[in-house]
C-alpha positions, 0 to 999 in steps of 0.5 A: 798068383800074382795081382796084376795092378792094373787088374783088380782083384774080383769082389765077392758076389754078394746076394745083393750085388748079384741081384743088382747085376739081374736087375741091370740085365734085365735093362740092356735086354729090354725093349725101351734100352735096346730103342733109345740105344738105336735112336741115340746112336743113329742121331748122335753117331755116338756109342751107346751101352749100359754096363754094370758097376764093376764091369770089366769090358772093353769100353763101349764094346758092342756098340755098332758106334765105337769109335776105330781107334779105341776098337785098335786100343782094346785089341792090345791087353796092356793098352785095354788095361789103360782104357779099363782103368780109366773106366774105373776111375770114370766109375769111382767119380760118377757116384752121384753126377755124370762125370767125364774124363780123358784118357792117355791119347786125349779122347774124352768118355762119359759115364751117367749113374744109373740109380735106385736111391743111394744105391748105383746099379750101373752106368750108361756110358757115351764118348770116345770123342775128341773135344778139340781138333786132333793134333799131330803133337798130341798123336805122336805123344799116344804113340811114345806112350804105347811105344813105351808099354811096347805095344805093337800096333799099325802106325798108319791105321792108328793115324787114320783111326785117330784123326777119323775120331769125331770131333764134338764142341764142349757145349755140343758134348754136354748136351749129348750127356745131358740126353743121357742123364734124362734117359738114366732117370727114366731107367731108375724109375722103371727098374724094379718094373722091368724086372718083373716084367721082363722075367716072363720069358721063361718055361711054362712052370715059372709062368705058372708060378708067376702067375700063383704068386700074383693071384695070391699076392695079398696073403701070406703066401711061402716058397713052399706054397707056390711049389705044390702049386706047381707041383715042384718040391720046395728044394728043387722050385727055390734052385729053378725059381732063383735060376730063372728070375736071378732073385729069391722068392722073398724078394720077387714076392717084394717087387710084385707087391711093390709094383701093386702099391704103385698101382693102388697109389695111382688113386689119389684118393688111396691112403699108403697104409691101405695100398700097403695091406692090400698090396699084401704087406703086413707090417707098415715099417717092413713095407716102408723099408722095402718101397725105399730100397726097391723104389729109392724113395718113401711111398710118401714122397712117391705118391705125392710126386706122382700126383703134383703134391709134392 
């Protein structure tokens, strides 16, 4: 099959990418995101979605506030491809800070990275607005572009949707994006906590397995040991556990231990090394690597930050 230049070939899914996608999935389903999304959309009348890195879905798909003009665009595969190209450009530009770009029709769309350390887990996205009043000239250019793409749409419906697009001043829109950026920081800080917590809505076997892990996290426990505790073979338990949590046993155990360390460090008199060994880490160098990978900062920086000593 010949590659379609509008749709890049899919990247191989590595275990790290799979884990990141599972984290984003947990964030998408979490109460904190859903409540913020509902409040944001009700207040601003703008869409807000959280999408995975490299996720090729129609922009704002699933949001009740999706722009009707963009919904018409999404109904055509070729015009949708143009929107996805813009989405890819936004994603490439928004690795460090919020980015706003304008589509071929003059609508602005913004993406804010949700990061853990240097890694981007996903993007909060909003927009589909005009930063200046719509004009007949801009709409005519838009229709001409659609004609060049040989896209058959109802021009009267498209015109009604286009001139009904929300118009926001740039200072107002910048403030909206800033609100999204603040929320992105919050999602970044609680991402690991949600992965461990949200994985609880599963089968009784997985509930027992998690309880056993929590009770024995300070010990040198293995997957086989947990499997025996829930009366399953190690091979089958490995498959069931990965399917239920989206994480390997090793990664899940590391995240549980990191959460335990964070709780212990709430006591300002607890040393980092003490918290690490009490949580079950056997090596400080390993602990530092794991903590930084999951939290995006060193444990000492984390402790100083929560106690306001940095």
